[in-house]
PDB file of N, CA, C and O in Angstrom:
ATOM      1  N   UNK A   1      14.349  52.133 -60.611  1.00  0.00           N
ATOM      2  CA  UNK A   1      13.767  50.856 -60.282  1.00  0.00           C
ATOM      3  C   UNK A   1      12.620  51.080 -59.297  1.00  0.00           C
ATOM      4  O   UNK A   1      12.672  51.973 -58.451  1.00  0.00           O
ATOM      5  N   UNK A   2      11.618  50.276 -59.423  1.00  0.00           N
ATOM      6  CA  UNK A   2      10.442  50.399 -58.569  1.00  0.00           C
ATOM      7  C   UNK A   2      10.758  50.021 -57.129  1.00  0.00           C
ATOM      8  O   UNK A   2      11.630  49.194 -56.863  1.00  0.00           O
ATOM      9  N   UNK A   3      10.046  50.630 -56.227  1.00  0.00           N
ATOM     10  CA  UNK A   3      10.192  50.340 -54.807  1.00  0.00           C
ATOM     11  C   UNK A   3       8.932  49.617 -54.347  1.00  0.00           C
ATOM     12  O   UNK A   3       7.864  50.224 -54.262  1.00  0.00           O
ATOM     13  N   UNK A   4       9.049  48.320 -54.048  1.00  0.00           N
ATOM     14  CA  UNK A   4       7.906  47.525 -53.648  1.00  0.00           C
ATOM     15  C   UNK A   4       7.918  47.326 -52.137  1.00  0.00           C
ATOM     16  O   UNK A   4       8.971  47.080 -51.548  1.00  0.00           O
ATOM     17  N   UNK A   5       6.754  47.430 -51.513  1.00  0.00           N
ATOM     18  CA  UNK A   5       6.624  47.127 -50.095  1.00  0.00           C
ATOM     19  C   UNK A   5       5.243  46.533 -49.856  1.00  0.00           C
ATOM     20  O   UNK A   5       4.520  46.256 -50.813  1.00  0.00           O
ATOM     21  N   UNK A   6       4.861  46.332 -48.588  1.00  0.00           N
ATOM     22  CA  UNK A   6       3.583  45.689 -48.277  1.00  0.00           C
ATOM     23  C   UNK A   6       2.365  46.486 -48.739  1.00  0.00           C
ATOM     24  O   UNK A   6       1.260  45.944 -48.784  1.00  0.00           O
ATOM     25  N   UNK A   7       2.545  47.762 -49.082  1.00  0.00           N
ATOM     26  CA  UNK A   7       1.435  48.587 -49.558  1.00  0.00           C
ATOM     27  C   UNK A   7       1.377  48.675 -51.084  1.00  0.00           C
ATOM     28  O   UNK A   7       0.491  49.330 -51.634  1.00  0.00           O
ATOM     29  N   UNK A   8       2.304  48.026 -51.759  1.00  0.00           N
ATOM     30  CA  UNK A   8       2.351  48.072 -53.222  1.00  0.00           C
ATOM     31  C   UNK A   8       1.187  47.274 -53.819  1.00  0.00           C
ATOM     32  O   UNK A   8       0.752  46.264 -53.267  1.00  0.00           O
ATOM     33  N   UNK A   9       0.713  47.747 -54.935  1.00  0.00           N
ATOM     34  CA  UNK A   9      -0.334  47.053 -55.678  1.00  0.00           C
ATOM     35  C   UNK A   9       0.238  46.612 -57.009  1.00  0.00           C
ATOM     36  O   UNK A   9       1.201  47.198 -57.503  1.00  0.00           O
ATOM     37  N   UNK A  10      -0.345  45.593 -57.583  1.00  0.00           N
ATOM     38  CA  UNK A  10       0.139  45.099 -58.857  1.00  0.00           C
ATOM     39  C   UNK A  10      -0.992  44.757 -59.799  1.00  0.00           C
ATOM     40  O   UNK A  10      -2.133  44.542 -59.389  1.00  0.00           O
ATOM     41  N   UNK A  11      -0.650  44.714 -61.060  1.00  0.00           N
ATOM     42  CA  UNK A  11      -1.578  44.326 -62.115  1.00  0.00           C
ATOM     43  C   UNK A  11      -0.894  43.238 -62.920  1.00  0.00           C
ATOM     44  O   UNK A  11       0.273  43.371 -63.289  1.00  0.00           O
ATOM     45  N   UNK A  12      -1.610  42.172 -63.189  1.00  0.00           N
ATOM     46  CA  UNK A  12      -1.073  41.077 -63.988  1.00  0.00           C
ATOM     47  C   UNK A  12      -1.810  41.049 -65.318  1.00  0.00           C
ATOM     48  O   UNK A  12      -3.041  41.038 -65.359  1.00  0.00           O
ATOM     49  N   UNK A  13      -1.052  41.039 -66.394  1.00  0.00           N
ATOM     50  CA  UNK A  13      -1.612  40.954 -67.742  1.00  0.00           C
ATOM     51  C   UNK A  13      -0.991  39.747 -68.431  1.00  0.00           C
ATOM     52  O   UNK A  13       0.172  39.424 -68.190  1.00  0.00           O
ATOM     53  N   UNK A  14      -1.755  39.083 -69.282  1.00  0.00           N
ATOM     54  CA  UNK A  14      -1.279  37.937 -70.044  1.00  0.00           C
ATOM     55  C   UNK A  14      -1.459  38.247 -71.521  1.00  0.00           C
ATOM     56  O   UNK A  14      -2.503  38.748 -71.938  1.00  0.00           O
ATOM     57  N   UNK A  15      -0.419  37.941 -72.319  1.00  0.00           N
ATOM     58  CA  UNK A  15      -0.471  38.243 -73.745  1.00  0.00           C
ATOM     59  C   UNK A  15      -0.200  36.991 -74.560  1.00  0.00           C
ATOM     60  O   UNK A  15       0.594  36.135 -74.169  1.00  0.00           O
ATOM     61  N   UNK A  16      -0.869  36.899 -75.697  1.00  0.00           N
ATOM     62  CA  UNK A  16      -0.681  35.775 -76.606  1.00  0.00           C
ATOM     63  C   UNK A  16       0.167  36.157 -77.811  1.00  0.00           C
ATOM     64  O   UNK A  16       0.413  35.325 -78.684  1.00  0.00           O
ATOM     65  N   UNK A  17       0.615  37.403 -77.865  1.00  0.00           N
ATOM     66  CA  UNK A  17       1.457  37.837 -78.972  1.00  0.00           C
ATOM     67  C   UNK A  17       2.447  38.887 -78.486  1.00  0.00           C
ATOM     68  O   UNK A  17       2.180  39.628 -77.540  1.00  0.00           O
ATOM     69  N   UNK A  18       3.581  38.931 -79.146  1.00  0.00           N
ATOM     70  CA  UNK A  18       4.593  39.931 -78.819  1.00  0.00           C
ATOM     71  C   UNK A  18       4.069  41.328 -79.110  1.00  0.00           C
ATOM     72  O   UNK A  18       4.346  42.269 -78.366  1.00  0.00           O
ATOM     73  N   UNK A  19       3.314  41.462 -80.188  1.00  0.00           N
ATOM     74  CA  UNK A  19       2.773  42.777 -80.561  1.00  0.00           C
ATOM     75  C   UNK A  19       1.909  43.348 -79.443  1.00  0.00           C
ATOM     76  O   UNK A  19       2.058  44.513 -79.073  1.00  0.00           O
ATOM     77  N   UNK A  20       1.009  42.534 -78.907  1.00  0.00           N
ATOM     78  CA  UNK A  20       0.148  42.992 -77.821  1.00  0.00           C
ATOM     79  C   UNK A  20       0.947  43.368 -76.583  1.00  0.00           C
ATOM     80  O   UNK A  20       0.635  44.351 -75.911  1.00  0.00           O
ATOM     81  N   UNK A  21       1.980  42.582 -76.282  1.00  0.00           N
ATOM     82  CA  UNK A  21       2.837  42.865 -75.136  1.00  0.00           C
ATOM     83  C   UNK A  21       3.568  44.189 -75.324  1.00  0.00           C
ATOM     84  O   UNK A  21       3.603  45.012 -74.409  1.00  0.00           O
ATOM     85  N   UNK A  22       4.150  44.399 -76.496  1.00  0.00           N
ATOM     86  CA  UNK A  22       4.887  45.640 -76.755  1.00  0.00           C
ATOM     87  C   UNK A  22       3.951  46.845 -76.669  1.00  0.00           C
ATOM     88  O   UNK A  22       4.312  47.863 -76.079  1.00  0.00           O
ATOM     89  N   UNK A  23       2.765  46.743 -77.246  1.00  0.00           N
ATOM     90  CA  UNK A  23       1.806  47.856 -77.183  1.00  0.00           C
ATOM     91  C   UNK A  23       1.464  48.191 -75.735  1.00  0.00           C
ATOM     92  O   UNK A  23       1.400  49.364 -75.367  1.00  0.00           O
ATOM     93  N   UNK A  24       1.245  47.173 -74.915  1.00  0.00           N
ATOM     94  CA  UNK A  24       0.948  47.392 -73.508  1.00  0.00           C
ATOM     95  C   UNK A  24       2.125  48.061 -72.803  1.00  0.00           C
ATOM     96  O   UNK A  24       1.947  49.021 -72.053  1.00  0.00           O
ATOM     97  N   UNK A  25       3.323  47.546 -73.049  1.00  0.00           N
ATOM     98  CA  UNK A  25       4.517  48.093 -72.392  1.00  0.00           C
ATOM     99  C   UNK A  25       4.741  49.559 -72.759  1.00  0.00           C
ATOM    100  O   UNK A  25       5.102  50.363 -71.900  1.00  0.00           O
ATOM    101  N   UNK A  26       4.532  49.907 -74.010  1.00  0.00           N
ATOM    102  CA  UNK A  26       4.741  51.287 -74.440  1.00  0.00           C
ATOM    103  C   UNK A  26       3.752  52.238 -73.773  1.00  0.00           C
ATOM    104  O   UNK A  26       4.071  53.407 -73.559  1.00  0.00           O
ATOM    105  N   UNK A  27       2.573  51.756 -73.445  1.00  0.00           N
ATOM    106  CA  UNK A  27       1.560  52.596 -72.794  1.00  0.00           C
ATOM    107  C   UNK A  27       1.695  52.602 -71.269  1.00  0.00           C
ATOM    108  O   UNK A  27       1.341  53.591 -70.625  1.00  0.00           O
ATOM    109  N   UNK A  28       2.202  51.512 -70.682  1.00  0.00           N
ATOM    110  CA  UNK A  28       2.133  51.352 -69.230  1.00  0.00           C
ATOM    111  C   UNK A  28       3.474  51.242 -68.508  1.00  0.00           C
ATOM    112  O   UNK A  28       3.502  51.313 -67.280  1.00  0.00           O
ATOM    113  N   UNK A  29       4.566  51.076 -69.213  1.00  0.00           N
ATOM    114  CA  UNK A  29       5.901  50.957 -68.625  1.00  0.00           C
ATOM    115  C   UNK A  29       5.939  50.037 -67.397  1.00  0.00           C
ATOM    116  O   UNK A  29       6.036  50.516 -66.267  1.00  0.00           O
ATOM    117  N   UNK A  30       5.864  48.738 -67.613  1.00  0.00           N
ATOM    118  CA  UNK A  30       5.845  47.789 -66.486  1.00  0.00           C
ATOM    119  C   UNK A  30       7.168  47.763 -65.733  1.00  0.00           C
ATOM    120  O   UNK A  30       8.202  48.194 -66.243  1.00  0.00           O
ATOM    121  N   UNK A  31       7.114  47.249 -64.508  1.00  0.00           N
ATOM    122  CA  UNK A  31       8.308  47.112 -63.675  1.00  0.00           C
ATOM    123  C   UNK A  31       8.940  45.734 -63.804  1.00  0.00           C
ATOM    124  O   UNK A  31      10.164  45.599 -63.783  1.00  0.00           O
ATOM    125  N   UNK A  32       8.091  44.701 -63.938  1.00  0.00           N
ATOM    126  CA  UNK A  32       8.557  43.305 -63.989  1.00  0.00           C
ATOM    127  C   UNK A  32       7.841  42.602 -65.134  1.00  0.00           C
ATOM    128  O   UNK A  32       6.649  42.811 -65.357  1.00  0.00           O
ATOM    129  N   UNK A  33       8.577  41.770 -65.853  1.00  0.00           N
ATOM    130  CA  UNK A  33       8.011  41.024 -66.969  1.00  0.00           C
ATOM    131  C   UNK A  33       8.457  39.574 -66.873  1.00  0.00           C
ATOM    132  O   UNK A  33       9.653  39.293 -66.797  1.00  0.00           O
ATOM    133  N   UNK A  34       7.494  38.648 -66.877  1.00  0.00           N
ATOM    134  CA  UNK A  34       7.793  37.219 -66.979  1.00  0.00           C
ATOM    135  C   UNK A  34       7.624  36.870 -68.451  1.00  0.00           C
ATOM    136  O   UNK A  34       6.534  37.002 -69.007  1.00  0.00           O
ATOM    137  N   UNK A  35       8.696  36.430 -69.073  1.00  0.00           N
ATOM    138  CA  UNK A  35       8.719  36.268 -70.526  1.00  0.00           C
ATOM    139  C   UNK A  35       9.166  34.873 -70.907  1.00  0.00           C
ATOM    140  O   UNK A  35      10.219  34.409 -70.470  1.00  0.00           O
ATOM    141  N   UNK A  36       8.361  34.201 -71.725  1.00  0.00           N
ATOM    142  CA  UNK A  36       8.736  32.883 -72.233  1.00  0.00           C
ATOM    143  C   UNK A  36       9.822  33.059 -73.287  1.00  0.00           C
ATOM    144  O   UNK A  36       9.819  34.038 -74.033  1.00  0.00           O
ATOM    145  N   UNK A  37      10.730  32.125 -73.345  1.00  0.00           N
ATOM    146  CA  UNK A  37      11.805  32.189 -74.333  1.00  0.00           C
ATOM    147  C   UNK A  37      11.275  31.865 -75.721  1.00  0.00           C
ATOM    148  O   UNK A  37      11.722  32.453 -76.705  1.00  0.00           O
ATOM    149  N   UNK A  38      10.337  30.948 -75.812  1.00  0.00           N
ATOM    150  CA  UNK A  38       9.773  30.575 -77.105  1.00  0.00           C
ATOM    151  C   UNK A  38       8.377  31.141 -77.246  1.00  0.00           C
ATOM    152  O   UNK A  38       7.458  30.738 -76.533  1.00  0.00           O
ATOM    153  N   UNK A  39       8.223  32.074 -78.166  1.00  0.00           N
ATOM    154  CA  UNK A  39       6.918  32.668 -78.453  1.00  0.00           C
ATOM    155  C   UNK A  39       6.535  32.280 -79.871  1.00  0.00           C
ATOM    156  O   UNK A  39       7.400  31.937 -80.677  1.00  0.00           O
ATOM    157  N   UNK A  40       5.262  32.332 -80.177  1.00  0.00           N
ATOM    158  CA  UNK A  40       4.802  31.947 -81.495  1.00  0.00           C
ATOM    159  C   UNK A  40       5.275  32.855 -82.609  1.00  0.00           C
ATOM    160  O   UNK A  40       5.598  32.387 -83.701  1.00  0.00           O
ATOM    161  N   UNK A  41       5.320  34.169 -82.338  1.00  0.00           N
ATOM    162  CA  UNK A  41       5.621  35.106 -83.417  1.00  0.00           C
ATOM    163  C   UNK A  41       6.996  35.761 -83.333  1.00  0.00           C
ATOM    164  O   UNK A  41       7.379  36.485 -84.252  1.00  0.00           O
ATOM    165  N   UNK A  42       7.748  35.528 -82.261  1.00  0.00           N
ATOM    166  CA  UNK A  42       9.086  36.096 -82.123  1.00  0.00           C
ATOM    167  C   UNK A  42       9.823  35.338 -81.022  1.00  0.00           C
ATOM    168  O   UNK A  42       9.200  34.777 -80.121  1.00  0.00           O
ATOM    169  N   UNK A  43      11.127  35.328 -81.100  1.00  0.00           N
ATOM    170  CA  UNK A  43      11.959  34.727 -80.063  1.00  0.00           C
ATOM    171  C   UNK A  43      11.931  35.620 -78.829  1.00  0.00           C
ATOM    172  O   UNK A  43      12.139  36.828 -78.939  1.00  0.00           O
ATOM    173  N   UNK A  44      11.680  35.047 -77.663  1.00  0.00           N
ATOM    174  CA  UNK A  44      11.571  35.822 -76.432  1.00  0.00           C
ATOM    175  C   UNK A  44      12.839  36.569 -76.060  1.00  0.00           C
ATOM    176  O   UNK A  44      12.777  37.642 -75.460  1.00  0.00           O
ATOM    177  N   UNK A  45      13.983  36.012 -76.408  1.00  0.00           N
ATOM    178  CA  UNK A  45      15.247  36.682 -76.097  1.00  0.00           C
ATOM    179  C   UNK A  45      15.406  37.925 -76.969  1.00  0.00           C
ATOM    180  O   UNK A  45      15.875  38.956 -76.488  1.00  0.00           O
ATOM    181  N   UNK A  46      15.031  37.845 -78.221  1.00  0.00           N
ATOM    182  CA  UNK A  46      15.087  39.013 -79.102  1.00  0.00           C
ATOM    183  C   UNK A  46      14.103  40.088 -78.641  1.00  0.00           C
ATOM    184  O   UNK A  46      14.410  41.280 -78.668  1.00  0.00           O
ATOM    185  N   UNK A  47      12.926  39.652 -78.222  1.00  0.00           N
ATOM    186  CA  UNK A  47      11.940  40.598 -77.709  1.00  0.00           C
ATOM    187  C   UNK A  47      12.468  41.288 -76.455  1.00  0.00           C
ATOM    188  O   UNK A  47      12.278  42.491 -76.278  1.00  0.00           O
ATOM    189  N   UNK A  48      13.124  40.535 -75.596  1.00  0.00           N
ATOM    190  CA  UNK A  48      13.683  41.112 -74.374  1.00  0.00           C
ATOM    191  C   UNK A  48      14.751  42.153 -74.690  1.00  0.00           C
ATOM    192  O   UNK A  48      14.834  43.171 -74.003  1.00  0.00           O
ATOM    193  N   UNK A  49      15.562  41.923 -75.707  1.00  0.00           N
ATOM    194  CA  UNK A  49      16.576  42.905 -76.111  1.00  0.00           C
ATOM    195  C   UNK A  49      15.908  44.219 -76.519  1.00  0.00           C
ATOM    196  O   UNK A  49      16.362  45.298 -76.138  1.00  0.00           O
ATOM    197  N   UNK A  50      14.842  44.122 -77.285  1.00  0.00           N
ATOM    198  CA  UNK A  50      14.113  45.323 -77.692  1.00  0.00           C
ATOM    199  C   UNK A  50      13.535  46.034 -76.467  1.00  0.00           C
ATOM    200  O   UNK A  50      13.690  47.247 -76.323  1.00  0.00           O
ATOM    201  N   UNK A  51      12.877  45.290 -75.593  1.00  0.00           N
ATOM    202  CA  UNK A  51      12.256  45.892 -74.420  1.00  0.00           C
ATOM    203  C   UNK A  51      13.301  46.492 -73.476  1.00  0.00           C
ATOM    204  O   UNK A  51      13.052  47.524 -72.853  1.00  0.00           O
ATOM    205  N   UNK A  52      14.450  45.859 -73.367  1.00  0.00           N
ATOM    206  CA  UNK A  52      15.520  46.378 -72.514  1.00  0.00           C
ATOM    207  C   UNK A  52      15.999  47.739 -73.037  1.00  0.00           C
ATOM    208  O   UNK A  52      16.313  48.630 -72.248  1.00  0.00           O
ATOM    209  N   UNK A  53      16.053  47.897 -74.351  1.00  0.00           N
ATOM    210  CA  UNK A  53      16.433  49.191 -74.926  1.00  0.00           C
ATOM    211  C   UNK A  53      15.395  50.260 -74.616  1.00  0.00           C
ATOM    212  O   UNK A  53      15.750  51.407 -74.344  1.00  0.00           O
ATOM    213  N   UNK A  54      14.132  49.901 -74.653  1.00  0.00           N
ATOM    214  CA  UNK A  54      13.052  50.854 -74.386  1.00  0.00           C
ATOM    215  C   UNK A  54      12.902  51.156 -72.896  1.00  0.00           C
ATOM    216  O   UNK A  54      12.598  52.286 -72.513  1.00  0.00           O
ATOM    217  N   UNK A  55      13.118  50.136 -72.057  1.00  0.00           N
ATOM    218  CA  UNK A  55      12.908  50.248 -70.611  1.00  0.00           C
ATOM    219  C   UNK A  55      14.122  49.684 -69.879  1.00  0.00           C
ATOM    220  O   UNK A  55      14.095  48.524 -69.466  1.00  0.00           O
ATOM    221  N   UNK A  56      15.171  50.458 -69.708  1.00  0.00           N
ATOM    222  CA  UNK A  56      16.418  49.956 -69.129  1.00  0.00           C
ATOM    223  C   UNK A  56      16.285  49.389 -67.710  1.00  0.00           C
ATOM    224  O   UNK A  56      17.093  48.547 -67.319  1.00  0.00           O
ATOM    225  N   UNK A  57      15.307  49.819 -66.944  1.00  0.00           N
ATOM    226  CA  UNK A  57      15.161  49.326 -65.571  1.00  0.00           C
ATOM    227  C   UNK A  57      14.172  48.168 -65.454  1.00  0.00           C
ATOM    228  O   UNK A  57      13.927  47.676 -64.352  1.00  0.00           O
ATOM    229  N   UNK A  58      13.607  47.731 -66.563  1.00  0.00           N
ATOM    230  CA  UNK A  58      12.639  46.629 -66.552  1.00  0.00           C
ATOM    231  C   UNK A  58      13.301  45.348 -66.050  1.00  0.00           C
ATOM    232  O   UNK A  58      14.364  44.961 -66.535  1.00  0.00           O
ATOM    233  N   UNK A  59      12.679  44.705 -65.091  1.00  0.00           N
ATOM    234  CA  UNK A  59      13.151  43.408 -64.592  1.00  0.00           C
ATOM    235  C   UNK A  59      12.514  42.332 -65.465  1.00  0.00           C
ATOM    236  O   UNK A  59      11.290  42.237 -65.552  1.00  0.00           O
ATOM    237  N   UNK A  60      13.347  41.526 -66.107  1.00  0.00           N
ATOM    238  CA  UNK A  60      12.850  40.473 -66.993  1.00  0.00           C
ATOM    239  C   UNK A  60      13.204  39.122 -66.378  1.00  0.00           C
ATOM    240  O   UNK A  60      14.367  38.839 -66.093  1.00  0.00           O
ATOM    241  N   UNK A  61      12.185  38.300 -66.181  1.00  0.00           N
ATOM    242  CA  UNK A  61      12.356  36.944 -65.663  1.00  0.00           C
ATOM    243  C   UNK A  61      11.975  35.996 -66.789  1.00  0.00           C
ATOM    244  O   UNK A  61      10.830  35.986 -67.240  1.00  0.00           O
ATOM    245  N   UNK A  62      12.938  35.199 -67.243  1.00  0.00           N
ATOM    246  CA  UNK A  62      12.669  34.242 -68.310  1.00  0.00           C
ATOM    247  C   UNK A  62      12.040  32.986 -67.741  1.00  0.00           C
ATOM    248  O   UNK A  62      12.470  32.468 -66.710  1.00  0.00           O
ATOM    249  N   UNK A  63      11.016  32.505 -68.427  1.00  0.00           N
ATOM    250  CA  UNK A  63      10.384  31.238 -68.085  1.00  0.00           C
ATOM    251  C   UNK A  63      10.247  30.424 -69.368  1.00  0.00           C
ATOM    252  O   UNK A  63      10.143  30.989 -70.456  1.00  0.00           O
ATOM    253  N   UNK A  64      10.247  29.119 -69.243  1.00  0.00           N
ATOM    254  CA  UNK A  64      10.049  28.292 -70.427  1.00  0.00           C
ATOM    255  C   UNK A  64       9.723  26.865 -70.014  1.00  0.00           C
ATOM    256  O   UNK A  64      10.034  26.432 -68.905  1.00  0.00           O
ATOM    257  N   UNK A  65       9.102  26.160 -70.916  1.00  0.00           N
ATOM    258  CA  UNK A  65       8.853  24.738 -70.770  1.00  0.00           C
ATOM    259  C   UNK A  65       9.770  23.968 -71.704  1.00  0.00           C
ATOM    260  O   UNK A  65       9.684  22.744 -71.806  1.00  0.00           O
ATOM    261  N   UNK A  66      10.638  24.684 -72.377  1.00  0.00           N
ATOM    262  CA  UNK A  66      11.578  24.095 -73.333  1.00  0.00           C
ATOM    263  C   UNK A  66      12.738  23.458 -72.582  1.00  0.00           C
ATOM    264  O   UNK A  66      13.285  24.070 -71.665  1.00  0.00           O
ATOM    265  N   UNK A  67      13.127  22.230 -72.956  1.00  0.00           N
ATOM    266  CA  UNK A  67      14.232  21.561 -72.226  1.00  0.00           C
ATOM    267  C   UNK A  67      15.553  22.320 -72.330  1.00  0.00           C
ATOM    268  O   UNK A  67      16.561  21.883 -71.774  1.00  0.00           O
TER     269      UNK A  67
END
């Protein structure tokens, strides 16, 4: 797990597709992911299961506007 402190730097990326997100993750191995539950091309929970298998220490925070 990543160790964050006052000297840590971060990069924020925004994706409009699961494919783009997965490609980025495979190249960059993120520490934290804010993931919507409802995505246009895949269910966010299913995507999170895949990403969890690839990156066991990835912190996933679910967000949604769905009731």
